[in-house]
Every structure is written in structure tokens, then in C-alpha cells.
C-alpha positions in Angstrom: 0.0 0.0 0.0 1.3 3.5 -0.9 2.2 5.8 2.0 0.2 9.0 1.9 2.1 12.2 2.9 1.0 15.8 3.4 3.6 18.3 2.0 3.8 22.1 2.2 6.5 23.6 0.1 7.2 27.4 0.2 9.4 28.6 -2.6 11.4 31.6 -1.5 13.3 32.2 -4.8 14.4 30.2 -7.9 17.1 28.5 -5.7 15.5 28.4 -2.2 12.6 26.7 -0.6 11.3 25.3 2.7 9.3 22.1 2.7 7.4 20.4 5.6 6.4 16.8 4.9 4.1 14.9 7.3 3.4 11.2 7.0 0.5 9.4 8.8 2.7 6.6 10.2 6.1 8.1 10.8 7.8 11.3 12.0 7.7 14.5 9.9 10.6 15.8 7.8 11.6 19.5 7.4 13.8 20.4 4.5 15.5 23.8 3.9 17.1 24.5 0.5 19.1 27.7 0.2 20.5 28.9 -3.1 23.9 30.5 -3.5 26.1 28.9 -2.2 24.0 25.8 -2.3 22.9 24.3 1.1 20.5 21.6 1.9 19.4 20.8 5.5 17.0 18.0 6.2 15.7 17.4 9.7 14.4 14.0 10.4 13.5 12.2 13.7 13.7 8.6 14.8 10.5 6.7 15.0 10.6 6.9 18.8 10.3 10.6 19.8 11.6 11.7 23.2 11.3 15.0 25.2 14.6 16.2 23.8 13.3 16.0 20.3 10.3 18.2 21.2 12.6 20.7 22.9 14.8 20.8 19.8 11.8 21.5 17.6 10.6 24.3 19.9 14.0 25.9 20.0 14.3 25.7 16.2 10.9 27.4 15.9 11.9 30.2 18.3 15.2 30.8 16.6 13.6 30.7 13.1 11.1 33.3 14.3 13.9 35.5 15.7 15.8 35.1 12.4 12.6 36.2 10.5 12.3 39.3 12.7 16.0 40.3 12.1 15.7 39.7 8.3 12.6 42.0 8.2 14.3 44.6 10.3 17.3 44.6 8.0 15.1 44.8 4.9 13.3 47.8 6.5 16.6 49.5 7.4 16.0 49.2 11.1 18.8 48.4 13.6 19.2 44.9 15.0 17.4 44.1 18.3 19.6 43.7 21.4 20.5 40.1 22.2 18.1 38.2 24.4 19.2 35.7 27.0 18.3 32.7 24.7 20.3 34.4 21.9 23.3 34.6 24.2 22.8 31.0 25.4 22.6 29.7 21.8 25.8 31.5 20.8 27.6 30.1 23.9 26.7 26.5 23.3 
């Protein structure tokens, strides 16, 4: 029987995209493709998810949101925000 998957792909440019793929019977996959220079990051999880995996996903979402804020501020010509405690902790680790 074929596996059904739900996929959401957001093209950013001709060379960049972000894709989220969810399967009914296995863990999801997140793929980030960035253009020049080429980079491909695919995040997968083992079939058995633990608390650390959930924490990683939440930290990834927080930092991606922070990245989006800084990109928009730069695009609008605004100064960068001051570093928050979780920014300093991420840089230190």
C-alpha cells in the first residue's frame, strides 16, 4: 500500500525553498534548501520521539522566528534588536 504524505513547500526564490512533509505513520521531515552557495538541511527524527526532540523542535521554531524578525528589520533599514538571553545561550553553546 502506498504511503500518503502531506507536503507544504514554500518557494522563496528560484534557488531556495522550505518544505514540511508529514506522514501518517512516521515522524515528519523538514527540508530547507538555500540557493547561493547551495545548502540543503533535512531534519528527520527517529521513530521513537523523546522529550529532547520536542525541545529541539521548539528551539528551532523560536530561533527561526527570531531570524525572520531580524531579516525583516534589516530589509526595512532598522537596527538589529539587542541580544536576548536565549540568543546569548545559543551562541555560547
